[in-house]
N, C-alpha and C positions, 0 to 999 in steps of 0.2 A: 574469446579474444584471439587465441592462436589461429583459429579458423579465419578471422577477419584479416590477420596479418598475411596468412598464406594466400588468401584470395585477393589481396591488395585492396581491401575495403578501408575506408576512412575509419580511424579509431576515435572513440570519444576522448575529449580533452580531460586533463586531470581535474579541472573544475567540474566538468560534467559528471565524472565518476564520483567525486566527493558529494555532489548534490544527489546523485542516485543513491549513494549509501545513506545519506541523511533521510531521504524519503523512504528507503526500505526500513530503517529503524522506526520511523514514524508509523509506517504501515504495520509493523510488528506490534507496536504499542496499541494501535487501533484494533488489531485482531484480538489481542489479549483482553482489551476492554469489552469488545463484543462478546467474547467467551464468558466473561464474568456476568454480563447482562443476560445472556442466554441462560446461564445457571440460575440467576435470580428469577427469571421468568418461570422456571420450573418450580420454584419454591415460594413464589409470591402470589397473593390473591389480587392485588390491584396492579393490573398489567398494562393498562393503557399508556401511562407515562413511560414505562420501561420500553414498550414496543416502539414508541415514537423516537426515543433516544437511540435504540438499536437501529432503526431505519436510517437515522442520520449518520450513525457510525458506518453503516454499510455503504451509504452514498459517498461519504468522504473517502472510504477505503477504495472504492471503485475509481474515484477521481485520482487518487494517489497512484493507482496502478497505471492509469492512462498516462500520467505525467512521467512516471518511470519509463514506460515503454517508449515514449516520445524522446526522452533524453538518451536512452540507450541505443536508439536507432542510428546507424551510420549516416553521416551527412554527405 
């Protein structure tokens, strides 16, 4: 943030920063859920459903990272 100010870059709006924080919390929750599923995979015998769910979580997390990066970019 300080670097952007010193280099005279546009700063994200307060609304953008709030949205970024919400998405980062959501991403953290997604990561924790993914960790729990990975642990379950190591302990479970029926892994097909768990693997599909884990793949969906990873896909959603990647999308969240893309949105966060887009919102954090100077305009």
